[in-house]
Structure formats: C-alpha cells, structure tokens
N, CA, C, O and the ligand as a Tripos MOL2 file, in Angstrom:
@<TRIPOS>MOLECULE
protein
  309   307    78     0     0
PROTEIN
NO_CHARGES

@<TRIPOS>ATOM
      1 N           0.8430   -1.1920    0.0000 N.3       1 MET1
      2 CA          0.0000    0.0000    0.0000 C.3       1 MET1
      3 C           0.8750    1.2380    0.0000 C.2       1 MET1
      4 O           1.8750    1.3170    0.7140 O.2       1 MET1
      5 N           0.4890    2.1730   -0.7910 N.am      2 PRO2
      6 CA          1.2940    3.4060   -0.8350 C.3       2 PRO2
      7 C           1.1030    4.2430    0.4130 C.2       2 PRO2
      8 O           0.0360    4.2600    1.0280 O.2       2 PRO2
      9 N           2.1310    4.9070    0.7510 N.am      3 LEU3
     10 CA          2.0910    5.7790    1.9200 C.3       3 LEU3
     11 C           2.0390    7.2200    1.4410 C.2       3 LEU3
     12 O           2.9150    7.6850    0.7120 O.2       3 LEU3
     13 N           1.0060    7.9070    1.8610 N.am      4 TYR4
     14 CA          0.8630    9.2860    1.4420 C.3       4 TYR4
     15 C           1.0140   10.2130    2.6330 C.2       4 TYR4
     16 O           0.7150    9.8510    3.7710 O.2       4 TYR4
     17 N           1.4710   11.3870    2.3530 N.am      5 GLU5
     18 CA          1.6370   12.3660    3.4020 C.3       5 GLU5
     19 C           0.5470   13.4240    3.2760 C.2       5 GLU5
     20 O           0.2860   13.9510    2.1950 O.2       5 GLU5
     21 N          -0.0630   13.7100    4.3790 N.am      6 TYR6
     22 CA         -1.1290   14.6980    4.4000 C.3       6 TYR6
     23 C          -0.7100   15.8590    5.2830 C.2       6 TYR6
     24 O           0.0490   15.7120    6.2410 O.2       6 TYR6
     25 N          -1.2290   16.9980    4.9250 N.am      7 GLU7
     26 CA         -0.9910   18.1560    5.7750 C.3       7 GLU7
     27 C          -2.2810   18.9250    5.9350 C.2       7 GLU7
     28 O          -3.0160   19.1660    4.9780 O.2       7 GLU7
     29 N          -2.5310   19.3020    7.1720 N.am      8 CYS8
     30 CA         -3.7250   20.0840    7.4620 C.3       8 CYS8
     31 C          -3.4560   21.5330    7.0660 C.2       8 CYS8
     32 O          -2.4830   22.1540    7.4940 O.2       8 CYS8
     33 N          -4.3500   22.0390    6.2400 N.am      9 THR9
     34 CA         -4.1530   23.4160    5.8090 C.3       9 THR9
     35 C          -4.5750   24.3960    6.8870 C.2       9 THR9
     36 O          -4.3320   25.5980    6.7740 O.2       9 THR9
     37 N          -5.2040   23.8830    7.9270 N.am     10 ASN10
     38 CA         -5.6680   24.7540    9.0070 C.3      10 ASN10
     39 C          -4.6040   24.9070   10.0860 C.2      10 ASN10
     40 O          -4.2350   26.0230   10.4510 O.2      10 ASN10
     41 N          -4.1110   23.7740   10.5940 N.am     11 CYS11
     42 CA         -3.1540   23.8450   11.6950 C.3      11 CYS11
     43 C          -1.7850   23.3160   11.2820 C.2      11 CYS11
     44 O          -0.8650   23.2520   12.0970 O.2      11 CYS11
     45 N          -1.6560   22.9440   10.0310 N.am     12 HIS12
     46 CA         -0.3890   22.4650    9.4740 C.3      12 HIS12
     47 C           0.1220   21.2110   10.1650 C.2      12 HIS12
     48 O           1.3220   20.9400   10.2150 O.2      12 HIS12
     49 N          -0.8240   20.4630   10.6900 N.am     13 HIS13
     50 CA         -0.4480   19.1690   11.2460 C.3      13 HIS13
     51 C          -0.1550   18.2180   10.0920 C.2      13 HIS13
     52 O          -0.8790   18.1790    9.0970 O.2      13 HIS13
     53 N           0.9040   17.4670   10.2460 N.am     14 ARG14
     54 CA          1.2700   16.5370    9.1830 C.3      14 ARG14
     55 C           1.0210   15.1080    9.6190 C.2      14 ARG14
     56 O           1.2280   14.7370   10.7750 O.2      14 ARG14
     57 N           0.5770   14.3280    8.6700 N.am     15 GLU15
     58 CA          0.2190   12.9660    8.9950 C.3      15 GLU15
     59 C           0.5200   12.0730    7.8030 C.2      15 GLU15
     60 O           0.2650   12.4290    6.6520 O.2      15 GLU15
     61 N           1.0570   10.9280    8.1010 N.am     16 GLU16
     62 CA          1.2940    9.9580    7.0400 C.3      16 GLU16
     63 C           0.2420    8.8770    7.1270 C.2      16 GLU16
     64 O          -0.0270    8.3210    8.1920 O.2      16 GLU16
     65 N          -0.3410    8.5950    5.9880 N.am     17 LYS17
     66 CA         -1.4120    7.6150    5.9680 C.3      17 LYS17
     67 C          -1.1470    6.5720    4.9010 C.2      17 LYS17
     68 O          -0.6580    6.8530    3.8080 O.2      17 LYS17
     69 N          -1.4970    5.3520    5.2770 N.am     18 LEU18
     70 CA         -1.4680    4.2880    4.2970 C.3      18 LEU18
     71 C          -2.8530    4.1980    3.6720 C.2      18 LEU18
     72 O          -3.8520    4.0480    4.3750 O.2      18 LEU18
     73 N          -2.9050    4.2890    2.3790 N.am     19 VAL19
     74 CA         -4.1960    4.2220    1.7100 C.3      19 VAL19
     75 C          -4.2330    3.0020    0.8190 C.2      19 VAL19
     76 O          -3.2380    2.6280    0.1970 O.2      19 VAL19
     77 N          -5.4070    2.3880    0.7700 N.am     20 ARG20
     78 CA         -5.5460    1.1640   -0.0100 C.3      20 ARG20
     79 C          -5.4490    1.4400   -1.4910 C.2      20 ARG20
     80 O          -4.8490    0.6750   -2.2460 O.2      20 ARG20
     81 N          -6.0290    2.5110   -1.8830 N.am     21 GLN21
     82 CA         -5.9950    2.8430   -3.2970 C.3      21 GLN21
     83 C          -5.9790    4.3540   -3.4350 C.2      21 GLN21
     84 O          -6.1410    5.1020   -2.4710 O.2      21 GLN21
     85 N          -5.7830    4.7540   -4.6320 N.am     22 SER22
     86 CA         -5.7310    6.1850   -4.8650 C.3      22 SER22
     87 C          -7.0930    6.8040   -4.6200 C.2      22 SER22
     88 O          -7.9880    6.7180   -5.4610 O.2      22 SER22
     89 N          -7.2400    7.4140   -3.4880 N.am     23 VAL23
     90 CA         -8.5200    8.0070   -3.1480 C.3      23 VAL23
     91 C          -8.6550    9.3650   -3.8180 C.2      23 VAL23
     92 O          -7.6790    9.9570   -4.2800 O.2      23 VAL23
     93 N          -9.8580    9.8260   -3.8540 N.am     24 SER24
     94 CA        -10.0720   11.1350   -4.4470 C.3      24 SER24
     95 C          -9.4390   12.2010   -3.5620 C.2      24 SER24
     96 O          -8.9940   11.9400   -2.4440 O.2      24 SER24
     97 N          -9.4180   13.3810   -4.0940 N.am     25 SER25
     98 CA         -8.6820   14.4390   -3.4180 C.3      25 SER25
     99 C          -9.5250   15.1430   -2.3620 C.2      25 SER25
    100 O          -9.2060   16.2550   -1.9400 O.2      25 SER25
    101 N         -10.5910   14.4950   -1.9450 N.am     26 GLU26
    102 CA        -11.4090   15.1390   -0.9130 C.3      26 GLU26
    103 C         -10.6210   15.1770    0.3950 C.2      26 GLU26
    104 O          -9.8200   14.2910    0.6940 O.2      26 GLU26
    105 N         -10.8690   16.1980    1.1340 N.am     27 ASN27
    106 CA        -10.0980   16.3940    2.3470 C.3      27 ASN27
    107 C         -10.5360   15.4400    3.4510 C.2      27 ASN27
    108 O         -11.7020   15.0600    3.5510 O.2      27 ASN27
    109 N          -9.5870   15.0780    4.2540 N.am     28 LEU28
    110 CA         -9.8590   14.2140    5.3860 C.3      28 LEU28
    111 C          -9.8880   15.0480    6.6560 C.2      28 LEU28
    112 O          -9.4950   16.2140    6.6810 O.2      28 LEU28
    113 N         -10.3660   14.4050    7.6990 N.am     29 GLN29
    114 CA        -10.4720   15.1320    8.9550 C.3      29 GLN29
    115 C          -9.1260   15.1330    9.6690 C.2      29 GLN29
    116 O          -8.4780   14.1000    9.8340 O.2      29 GLN29
    117 N          -8.7430   16.3030   10.0740 N.am     30 CYS30
    118 CA         -7.4980   16.4300   10.7940 C.3      30 CYS30
    119 C          -7.6950   15.9260   12.2210 C.2      30 CYS30
    120 O          -8.6300   16.3420   12.9050 O.2      30 CYS30
    121 N          -6.8170   15.0360   12.6680 N.am     31 PRO31
    122 CA         -6.9710   14.4950   14.0170 C.3      31 PRO31
    123 C          -6.6290   15.5090   15.0950 C.2      31 PRO31
    124 O          -6.8980   15.2930   16.2760 O.2      31 PRO31
    125 N          -6.0510   16.5850   14.6860 N.am     32 LYS32
    126 CA         -5.6130   17.5620   15.6720 C.3      32 LYS32
    127 C          -6.6470   18.6630   15.8920 C.2      32 LYS32
    128 O          -7.0380   18.9550   17.0220 O.2      32 LYS32
    129 N          -7.0750   19.2570   14.8030 N.am     33 CYS33
    130 CA         -8.0120   20.3770   14.9390 C.3      33 CYS33
    131 C          -9.4310   19.9820   14.5410 C.2      33 CYS33
    132 O         -10.3510   20.7980   14.6060 O.2      33 CYS33
    133 N          -9.6040   18.7210   14.1280 N.am     34 GLN34
    134 CA        -10.9370   18.1720   13.8160 C.3      34 GLN34
    135 C         -11.5850   18.8340   12.6150 C.2      34 GLN34
    136 O         -12.7860   18.6760   12.3950 O.2      34 GLN34
    137 N         -10.8220   19.5600   11.8470 N.am     35 GLN35
    138 CA        -11.3890   20.1800   10.6600 C.3      35 GLN35
    139 C         -11.1090   19.2950    9.4490 C.2      35 GLN35
    140 O         -10.1260   18.5550    9.4070 O.2      35 GLN35
    141 N         -11.9790   19.3900    8.4950 N.am     36 PHE36
    142 CA        -11.7730   18.5980    7.2910 C.3      36 PHE36
    143 C         -10.8820   19.3660    6.3240 C.2      36 PHE36
    144 O         -11.2760   19.7400    5.2200 O.2      36 PHE36
    145 N          -9.7070   19.5710    6.7810 N.am     37 THR37
    146 CA         -8.7630   20.3630    5.9930 C.3      37 THR37
    147 C          -7.4670   19.6030    5.7660 C.2      37 THR37
    148 O          -6.4300   20.1910    5.4600 O.2      37 THR37
    149 N          -7.5440   18.2990    5.9210 N.am     38 LEU38
    150 CA         -6.3450   17.4880    5.7230 C.3      38 LEU38
    151 C          -6.2640   17.1100    4.2510 C.2      38 LEU38
    152 O          -7.0870   16.3410    3.7530 O.2      38 LEU38
    153 N          -5.3040   17.6360    3.5830 N.am     39 SER39
    154 CA         -5.1960   17.3700    2.1540 C.3      39 SER39
    155 C          -3.8750   16.6920    1.8500 C.2      39 SER39
    156 O          -2.8680   16.9030    2.5260 O.2      39 SER39
    157 N          -3.9110   15.8920    0.8380 N.am     40 ARG40
    158 CA         -2.7350   15.1120    0.4860 C.3      40 ARG40
    159 C          -1.6890   16.0060   -0.1490 C.2      40 ARG40
    160 O          -1.9840   16.8380   -1.0070 O.2      40 ARG40
    161 N          -0.4820   15.8120    0.2910 N.am     41 LEU41
    162 CA          0.5990   16.5680   -0.3200 C.3      41 LEU41
    163 C           0.8900   15.9930   -1.6900 C.2      41 LEU41
    164 O           0.7270   14.7980   -1.9360 O.2      41 LEU41
    165 N           1.3170   16.8580   -2.5560 N.am     42 ILE42
    166 CA          1.6170   16.4110   -3.9110 C.3      42 ILE42
    167 C           2.9640   15.7070   -3.9090 C.2      42 ILE42
    168 O           4.0230   16.3210   -4.0430 O.2      42 ILE42
    169 N           2.8790   14.4360   -3.7570 N.am     43 SER43
    170 CA          4.1120   13.6620   -3.7530 C.3      43 SER43
    171 C           3.7910   12.2610   -4.2260 C.2      43 SER43
    172 O           2.7110   11.7270   -3.9750 O.2      43 SER43
    173 N           4.7180   11.7020   -4.8890 N.am     44 VAL44
    174 CA          4.5180   10.3560   -5.3860 C.3      44 VAL44
    175 C           4.9090    9.3780   -4.2920 C.2      44 VAL44
    176 O           5.7760    9.6650   -3.4670 O.2      44 VAL44
    177 N           4.2760    8.2430   -4.2920 N.am     45 PRO45
    178 CA          4.6600    7.2210   -3.3300 C.3      45 PRO45
    179 C           6.1120    6.8100   -3.5360 C.2      45 PRO45
    180 O           6.6250    6.8170   -4.6550 O.2      45 PRO45
    181 N           6.7410    6.4630   -2.4680 N.am     46 ALA46
    182 CA          8.1450    6.0830   -2.5670 C.3      46 ALA46
    183 C           8.2970    4.8740   -3.4680 C.2      46 ALA46
    184 O           7.6470    3.8450   -3.2830 O.2      46 ALA46
    185 N           9.1540    5.0240   -4.4270 N.am     47 GLN47
    186 CA          9.3610    3.9170   -5.3470 C.3      47 GLN47
    187 C          10.7730    3.3930   -5.1960 C.2      47 GLN47
    188 O          11.7430    4.1470   -5.1260 O.2      47 GLN47
    189 N          10.8510    2.1080   -5.1500 N.am     48 VAL48
    190 CA         12.1580    1.4910   -5.0010 C.3      48 VAL48
    191 C          12.7040    1.1680   -6.3860 C.2      48 VAL48
    192 O          12.2390    0.2550   -7.0670 O.2      48 VAL48
    193 N          13.6860    1.9330   -6.7690 N.am     49 SER49
    194 CA         14.3140    1.6750   -8.0530 C.3      49 SER49
    195 C          15.5800    0.8630   -7.8240 C.2      49 SER49
    196 O          16.5350    1.3140   -7.1920 O.2      49 SER49
    197 N          15.5510   -0.3180   -8.3470 N.am     50 SER50
    198 CA         16.6420   -1.2400   -8.0580 C.3      50 SER50
    199 C          17.9400   -0.7760   -8.6950 C.2      50 SER50
    200 O          18.9660   -0.6430   -8.0280 O.2      50 SER50
    201 N          17.8780   -0.5360   -9.9800 N.am     51 HIS51
    202 CA         19.1160   -0.1560  -10.6550 C.3      51 HIS51
    203 C          18.9540    1.2420  -11.2500 C.2      51 HIS51
    204 O          18.8770    1.4130  -12.4670 O.2      51 HIS51
    205 N          18.9060    2.2020  -10.3950 N.am     52 SER52
    206 CA         18.7450    3.5560  -10.8780 C.3      52 SER52
    207 C          20.0840    4.0890  -11.3830 C.2      52 SER52
    208 O          21.1520    3.5540  -11.0840 O.2      52 SER52
    209 N          19.9820    5.1380  -12.1410 N.am     53 ALA53
    210 CA         21.1950    5.7510  -12.6680 C.3      53 ALA53
    211 C          21.9830    6.3890  -11.5340 C.2      53 ALA53
    212 O          21.4420    6.6830  -10.4690 O.2      53 ALA53
    213 N          23.2250    6.5890  -11.7730 N.am     54 ALA54
    214 CA         24.0720    7.1910  -10.7590 C.3      54 ALA54
    215 C          23.5820    8.6030  -10.4680 C.2      54 ALA54
    216 O          23.1170    9.2970  -11.3720 O.2      54 ALA54
    217 N          23.6800    9.0200   -9.2510 N.am     55 PRO55
    218 CA         23.2550   10.3750   -8.9150 C.3      55 PRO55
    219 C          24.1030   11.4160   -9.6220 C.2      55 PRO55
    220 O          25.2780   11.1980   -9.9200 O.2      55 PRO55
    221 N          23.4810   12.5390   -9.8780 N.am     56 LEU56
    222 CA         24.1860   13.5910  -10.5910 C.3      56 LEU56
    223 C          25.3730   14.0910   -9.7700 C.2      56 LEU56
    224 O          25.2030   14.5400   -8.6360 O.2      56 LEU56
    225 N          26.5290   14.0160  -10.3220 N.am     57 PRO57
    226 CA         27.6800   14.5420   -9.6090 C.3      57 PRO57
    227 C          27.6210   16.0610   -9.5550 C.2      57 PRO57
    228 O          27.1370   16.7130  -10.4800 O.2      57 PRO57
    229 N          28.1100   16.5960   -8.4830 N.am     58 LEU58
    230 CA         28.0200   18.0390   -8.3050 C.3      58 LEU58
    231 C          28.9900   18.7760   -9.2190 C.2      58 LEU58
    232 O          28.7530   19.9260   -9.5890 O.2      58 LEU58
    233 N          30.0530   18.1270   -9.5690 N.am     59 GLY59
    234 CA         31.0790   18.8000  -10.3430 C.3      59 GLY59
    235 C          30.7330   18.9410  -11.8040 C.2      59 GLY59
    236 O          31.4240   19.6600  -12.5250 O.2      59 GLY59
    237 N          29.6900   18.2820  -12.2700 N.am     60 GLY60
    238 CA         29.3120   18.3770  -13.6520 C.3      60 GLY60
    239 C          30.0980   17.4620  -14.5600 C.2      60 GLY60
    240 O          30.0880   17.6380  -15.7790 O.2      60 GLY60
    241 N          30.7590   16.5180  -14.0050 N.am     61 GLY61
    242 CA         31.5110   15.5830  -14.8190 C.3      61 GLY61
    243 C          31.1960   14.1700  -14.4080 C.2      61 GLY61
    244 O          30.6570   13.9390  -13.3250 O.2      61 GLY61
    245 N          31.5190   13.2390  -15.2440 N.am     62 CYS62
    246 CA         31.1650   11.8640  -14.9490 C.3      62 CYS62
    247 C          32.3240   11.1200  -14.3050 C.2      62 CYS62
    248 O          32.2310    9.9180  -14.0560 O.2      62 CYS62
    249 N          33.3900   11.8140  -14.0390 N.am     63 GLY63
    250 CA         34.4970   11.1560  -13.3530 C.3      63 GLY63
    251 C          35.4690   10.5230  -14.3180 C.2      63 GLY63
    252 O          35.7810   11.0770  -15.3730 O.2      63 GLY63
    253 N          35.9320    9.3750  -13.9450 N.am     64 VAL64
    254 CA         36.9430    8.7130  -14.7580 C.3      64 VAL64
    255 C          36.2940    7.9650  -15.9110 C.2      64 VAL64
    256 O          35.0810    7.7540  -15.9330 O.2      64 VAL64
    257 N          37.1090    7.5770  -16.8510 N.am     65 GLY65
    258 CA         36.6090    6.8070  -17.9670 C.3      65 GLY65
    259 C          36.2140    7.7100  -19.1110 C.2      65 GLY65
    260 O          36.3920    8.9260  -19.0420 O.2      65 GLY65
    261 N          35.6840    7.1250  -20.1520 N.am     66 PRO66
    262 CA         35.2500    7.9190  -21.3030 C.3      66 PRO66
    263 C          34.0570    8.7880  -20.9350 C.2      66 PRO66
    264 O          33.3120    8.4470  -20.0170 O.2      66 PRO66
    265 N          33.8630    9.8960  -21.6270 N.am     67 PRO67
    266 CA         32.7150   10.7610  -21.3460 C.3      67 PRO67
    267 C          31.4130    9.9970  -21.4890 C.2      67 PRO67
    268 O          31.2230    9.2290  -22.4320 O.2      67 PRO67
    269 N          30.5360   10.2190  -20.5520 N.am     68 CYS68
    270 CA         29.3010    9.4380  -20.5180 C.3      68 CYS68
    271 C          28.2720    9.9570  -21.5150 C.2      68 CYS68
    272 O          27.3320    9.2430  -21.8630 O.2      68 CYS68
    273 N          28.4450   11.2080  -21.9820 N.am     69 GLY69
    274 CA         27.5240   11.7410  -22.9620 C.3      69 GLY69
    275 C          26.2550   12.2940  -22.3790 C.2      69 GLY69
    276 O          25.3840   12.7480  -23.1210 O.2      69 GLY69
    277 N          26.1230   12.2720  -21.0740 N.am     70 ALA70
    278 CA         24.9290   12.8270  -20.4570 C.3      70 ALA70
    279 C          24.8710   14.3330  -20.6680 C.2      70 ALA70
    280 O          25.9120   14.9860  -20.7410 O.2      70 ALA70
    281 N          23.6710   14.8910  -20.7660 N.am     71 PRO71
    282 CA         23.5510   16.3410  -21.0080 C.3      71 PRO71
    283 C          24.2410   17.1780  -19.9560 C.2      71 PRO71
    284 O          24.7330   18.2690  -20.2450 O.2      71 PRO71
    285 N          24.2810   16.6700  -18.7270 N.am     72 TRP72
    286 CA         24.8730   17.4540  -17.6600 C.3      72 TRP72
    287 C          26.3760   17.2610  -17.5900 C.2      72 TRP72
    288 O          27.0650   17.9620  -16.8480 O.2      72 TRP72
    289 N          26.8780   16.3230  -18.3520 N.am     73 CYS73
    290 CA         28.3020   16.0150  -18.2680 C.3      73 CYS73
    291 C          29.0930   17.0190  -19.1110 C.2      73 CYS73
    292 O          28.8530   17.1960  -20.3050 O.2      73 CYS73
    293 N          30.0110   17.6440  -18.4610 N.am     74 GLN74
    294 CA         30.7760   18.6750  -19.1550 C.3      74 GLN74
    295 C          32.0580   18.1190  -19.7790 C.2      74 GLN74
    296 O          32.8500   18.8600  -20.3610 O.2      74 GLN74
    297 N          32.2410   16.8460  -19.6530 N.am     75 ARG75
    298 CA         33.4590   16.2770  -20.2170 C.3      75 ARG75
    299 C          33.2680   16.0670  -21.7230 C.2      75 ARG75
    300 O          32.2210   15.6160  -22.1870 O.2      75 ARG75
    301 N          34.2710   16.3970  -22.4230 N.am     76 LYS76
    302 CA         34.2250   16.1900  -23.8650 C.3      76 LYS76
    303 C          35.2910   15.1650  -24.2350 C.2      76 LYS76
    304 O          36.3720   15.1170  -23.6480 O.2      76 LYS76
    305 N          34.9550   14.3610  -25.2140 N.am     77 GLY77
    306 CA         35.8470   13.2870  -25.5970 C.3      77 GLY77
    307 C          37.1280   13.8130  -26.1500 C.2      77 GLY77
    308 O          38.0040   13.0340  -26.5260 O.2      77 GLY77
    309 ZN         -5.5500   20.4780   11.6570 Zn       78 ZN78
@<TRIPOS>BOND
     1     1     2 1
     2     2     3 1
     3     3     4 2
     4     3     5 am
     5     5     6 1
     6     6     7 1
     7     7     8 2
     8     7     9 am
     9     9    10 1
    10    10    11 1
    11    11    12 2
    12    11    13 am
    13    13    14 1
    14    14    15 1
    15    15    16 2
    16    15    17 am
    17    17    18 1
    18    18    19 1
    19    19    20 2
    20    19    21 am
    21    21    22 1
    22    22    23 1
    23    23    24 2
    24    23    25 am
    25    25    26 1
    26    26    27 1
    27    27    28 2
    28    27    29 am
    29    29    30 1
    30    30    31 1
    31    31    32 2
    32    31    33 am
    33    33    34 1
    34    34    35 1
    35    35    36 2
    36    35    37 am
    37    37    38 1
    38    38    39 1
    39    39    40 2
    40    39    41 am
    41    41    42 1
    42    42    43 1
    43    43    44 2
    44    43    45 am
    45    45    46 1
    46    46    47 1
    47    47    48 2
    48    47    49 am
    49    49    50 1
    50    50    51 1
    51    51    52 2
    52    51    53 am
    53    53    54 1
    54    54    55 1
    55    55    56 2
    56    55    57 am
    57    57    58 1
    58    58    59 1
    59    59    60 2
    60    59    61 am
    61    61    62 1
    62    62    63 1
    63    63    64 2
    64    63    65 am
    65    65    66 1
    66    66    67 1
    67    67    68 2
    68    67    69 am
    69    69    70 1
    70    70    71 1
    71    71    72 2
    72    71    73 am
    73    73    74 1
    74    74    75 1
    75    75    76 2
    76    75    77 am
    77    77    78 1
    78    78    79 1
    79    79    80 2
    80    79    81 am
    81    81    82 1
    82    82    83 1
    83    83    84 2
    84    83    85 am
    85    85    86 1
    86    86    87 1
    87    87    88 2
    88    87    89 am
    89    89    90 1
    90    90    91 1
    91    91    92 2
    92    91    93 am
    93    93    94 1
    94    94    95 1
    95    95    96 2
    96    95    97 am
    97    97    98 1
    98    98    99 1
    99    99   100 2
   100    99   101 am
   101   101   102 1
   102   102   103 1
   103   103   104 2
   104   103   105 am
   105   105   106 1
   106   106   107 1
   107   107   108 2
   108   107   109 am
   109   109   110 1
   110   110   111 1
   111   111   112 2
   112   111   113 am
   113   113   114 1
   114   114   115 1
   115   115   116 2
   116   115   117 am
   117   117   118 1
   118   118   119 1
   119   119   120 2
   120   119   121 am
   121   121   122 1
   122   122   123 1
   123   123   124 2
   124   123   125 am
   125   125   126 1
   126   126   127 1
   127   127   128 2
   128   127   129 am
   129   129   130 1
   130   130   131 1
   131   131   132 2
   132   131   133 am
   133   133   134 1
   134   134   135 1
   135   135   136 2
   136   135   137 am
   137   137   138 1
   138   138   139 1
   139   139   140 2
   140   139   141 am
   141   141   142 1
   142   142   143 1
   143   143   144 2
   144   143   145 am
   145   145   146 1
   146   146   147 1
   147   147   148 2
   148   147   149 am
   149   149   150 1
   150   150   151 1
   151   151   152 2
   152   151   153 am
   153   153   154 1
   154   154   155 1
   155   155   156 2
   156   155   157 am
   157   157   158 1
   158   158   159 1
   159   159   160 2
   160   159   161 am
   161   161   162 1
   162   162   163 1
   163   163   164 2
   164   163   165 am
   165   165   166 1
   166   166   167 1
   167   167   168 2
   168   167   169 am
   169   169   170 1
   170   170   171 1
   171   171   172 2
   172   171   173 am
   173   173   174 1
   174   174   175 1
   175   175   176 2
   176   175   177 am
   177   177   178 1
   178   178   179 1
   179   179   180 2
   180   179   181 am
   181   181   182 1
   182   182   183 1
   183   183   184 2
   184   183   185 am
   185   185   186 1
   186   186   187 1
   187   187   188 2
   188   187   189 am
   189   189   190 1
   190   190   191 1
   191   191   192 2
   192   191   193 am
   193   193   194 1
   194   194   195 1
   195   195   196 2
   196   195   197 am
   197   197   198 1
   198   198   199 1
   199   199   200 2
   200   199   201 am
   201   201   202 1
   202   202   203 1
   203   203   204 2
   204   203   205 am
   205   205   206 1
   206   206   207 1
   207   207   208 2
   208   207   209 am
   209   209   210 1
   210   210   211 1
   211   211   212 2
   212   211   213 am
   213   213   214 1
   214   214   215 1
   215   215   216 2
   216   215   217 am
   217   217   218 1
   218   218   219 1
   219   219   220 2
   220   219   221 am
   221   221   222 1
   222   222   223 1
   223   223   224 2
   224   223   225 am
   225   225   226 1
   226   226   227 1
   227   227   228 2
   228   227   229 am
   229   229   230 1
   230   230   231 1
   231   231   232 2
   232   231   233 am
   233   233   234 1
   234   234   235 1
   235   235   236 2
   236   235   237 am
   237   237   238 1
   238   238   239 1
   239   239   240 2
   240   239   241 am
   241   241   242 1
   242   242   243 1
   243   243   244 2
   244   243   245 am
   245   245   246 1
   246   246   247 1
   247   247   248 2
   248   247   249 am
   249   249   250 1
   250   250   251 1
   251   251   252 2
   252   251   253 am
   253   253   254 1
   254   254   255 1
   255   255   256 2
   256   255   257 am
   257   257   258 1
   258   258   259 1
   259   259   260 2
   260   259   261 am
   261   261   262 1
   262   262   263 1
   263   263   264 2
   264   263   265 am
   265   265   266 1
   266   266   267 1
   267   267   268 2
   268   267   269 am
   269   269   270 1
   270   270   271 1
   271   271   272 2
   272   271   273 am
   273   273   274 1
   274   274   275 1
   275   275   276 2
   276   275   277 am
   277   277   278 1
   278   278   279 1
   279   279   280 2
   280   279   281 am
   281   281   282 1
   282   282   283 1
   283   283   284 2
   284   283   285 am
   285   285   286 1
   286   286   287 1
   287   287   288 2
   288   287   289 am
   289   289   290 1
   290   290   291 1
   291   291   292 2
   292   291   293 am
   293   293   294 1
   294   294   295 1
   295   295   296 2
   296   295   297 am
   297   297   298 1
   298   298   299 1
   299   299   300 2
   300   299   301 am
   301   301   302 1
   302   302   303 1
   303   303   304 2
   304   303   305 am
   305   305   306 1
   306   306   307 1
   307   307   308 2
@<TRIPOS>SUBSTRUCTURE
     1 MET1         2 RESIDUE 1 A MET
     2 PRO2         6 RESIDUE 1 A PRO
     3 LEU3        10 RESIDUE 1 A LEU
     4 TYR4        14 RESIDUE 1 A TYR
     5 GLU5        18 RESIDUE 1 A GLU
     6 TYR6        22 RESIDUE 1 A TYR
     7 GLU7        26 RESIDUE 1 A GLU
     8 CYS8        30 RESIDUE 1 A CYS
     9 THR9        34 RESIDUE 1 A THR
    10 ASN10       38 RESIDUE 1 A ASN
    11 CYS11       42 RESIDUE 1 A CYS
    12 HIS12       46 RESIDUE 1 A HIS
    13 HIS13       50 RESIDUE 1 A HIS
    14 ARG14       54 RESIDUE 1 A ARG
    15 GLU15       58 RESIDUE 1 A GLU
    16 GLU16       62 RESIDUE 1 A GLU
    17 LYS17       66 RESIDUE 1 A LYS
    18 LEU18       70 RESIDUE 1 A LEU
    19 VAL19       74 RESIDUE 1 A VAL
    20 ARG20       78 RESIDUE 1 A ARG
    21 GLN21       82 RESIDUE 1 A GLN
    22 SER22       86 RESIDUE 1 A SER
    23 VAL23       90 RESIDUE 1 A VAL
    24 SER24       94 RESIDUE 1 A SER
    25 SER25       98 RESIDUE 1 A SER
    26 GLU26      102 RESIDUE 1 A GLU
    27 ASN27      106 RESIDUE 1 A ASN
    28 LEU28      110 RESIDUE 1 A LEU
    29 GLN29      114 RESIDUE 1 A GLN
    30 CYS30      118 RESIDUE 1 A CYS
    31 PRO31      122 RESIDUE 1 A PRO
    32 LYS32      126 RESIDUE 1 A LYS
    33 CYS33      130 RESIDUE 1 A CYS
    34 GLN34      134 RESIDUE 1 A GLN
    35 GLN35      138 RESIDUE 1 A GLN
    36 PHE36      142 RESIDUE 1 A PHE
    37 THR37      146 RESIDUE 1 A THR
    38 LEU38      150 RESIDUE 1 A LEU
    39 SER39      154 RESIDUE 1 A SER
    40 ARG40      158 RESIDUE 1 A ARG
    41 LEU41      162 RESIDUE 1 A LEU
    42 ILE42      166 RESIDUE 1 A ILE
    43 SER43      170 RESIDUE 1 A SER
    44 VAL44      174 RESIDUE 1 A VAL
    45 PRO45      178 RESIDUE 1 A PRO
    46 ALA46      182 RESIDUE 1 A ALA
    47 GLN47      186 RESIDUE 1 A GLN
    48 VAL48      190 RESIDUE 1 A VAL
    49 SER49      194 RESIDUE 1 A SER
    50 SER50      198 RESIDUE 1 A SER
    51 HIS51      202 RESIDUE 1 A HIS
    52 SER52      206 RESIDUE 1 A SER
    53 ALA53      210 RESIDUE 1 A ALA
    54 ALA54      214 RESIDUE 1 A ALA
    55 PRO55      218 RESIDUE 1 A PRO
    56 LEU56      222 RESIDUE 1 A LEU
    57 PRO57      226 RESIDUE 1 A PRO
    58 LEU58      230 RESIDUE 1 A LEU
    59 GLY59      234 RESIDUE 1 A GLY
    60 GLY60      238 RESIDUE 1 A GLY
    61 GLY61      242 RESIDUE 1 A GLY
    62 CYS62      246 RESIDUE 1 A CYS
    63 GLY63      250 RESIDUE 1 A GLY
    64 VAL64      254 RESIDUE 1 A VAL
    65 GLY65      258 RESIDUE 1 A GLY
    66 PRO66      262 RESIDUE 1 A PRO
    67 PRO67      266 RESIDUE 1 A PRO
    68 CYS68      270 RESIDUE 1 A CYS
    69 GLY69      274 RESIDUE 1 A GLY
    70 ALA70      278 RESIDUE 1 A ALA
    71 PRO71      282 RESIDUE 1 A PRO
    72 TRP72      286 RESIDUE 1 A TRP
    73 CYS73      290 RESIDUE 1 A CYS
    74 GLN74      294 RESIDUE 1 A GLN
    75 ARG75      298 RESIDUE 1 A ARG
    76 LYS76      302 RESIDUE 1 A LYS
    77 GLY77      306 RESIDUE 1 A GLY
    78 ZN78       309 GROUP 0 **** ****
C-alpha cells in the first residue's frame, strides 16, 4: 500500500497515511483540529528503483573513464 503524506491546511499538522488505493482528493479530517482540511501533499509514493542511474555529480563531470555523454556532463571526448 502506498504511503501518502497529508498536511492540514488549518493547523499544518502533518500525517502519514497508508491508503488502499488512490482516493479522491477530498479532504480528510485532521486528528488535531478536527477540521476537514487534511489534504494530500503532492508527492509520489516512494518507489524502489533497483538499478537507478548514478546520482548527478556536483562537479558536472562523470568522473573517470570515457565521457558518458549525459547532457549534464561537461566532459568532452
Ligand atoms: Zn488540523
């Protein structure tokens, strides 16, 4: 089940909820201020990417080896 994060627009209480399915965007009741102002934050459920690409290096280069050709890579062959 995906875990979604909600935030109350009234008291800014934050809550993480497990939802069975993608529910509509109707607001839920805030457990803190009891107002129906708990709205889902715009965030995707955490996805586990097994073989993701290497994180972007801060230096703008791909390090050792031949130039990787990535748009952000400043190394030229
Ligand atoms: Zn609240």
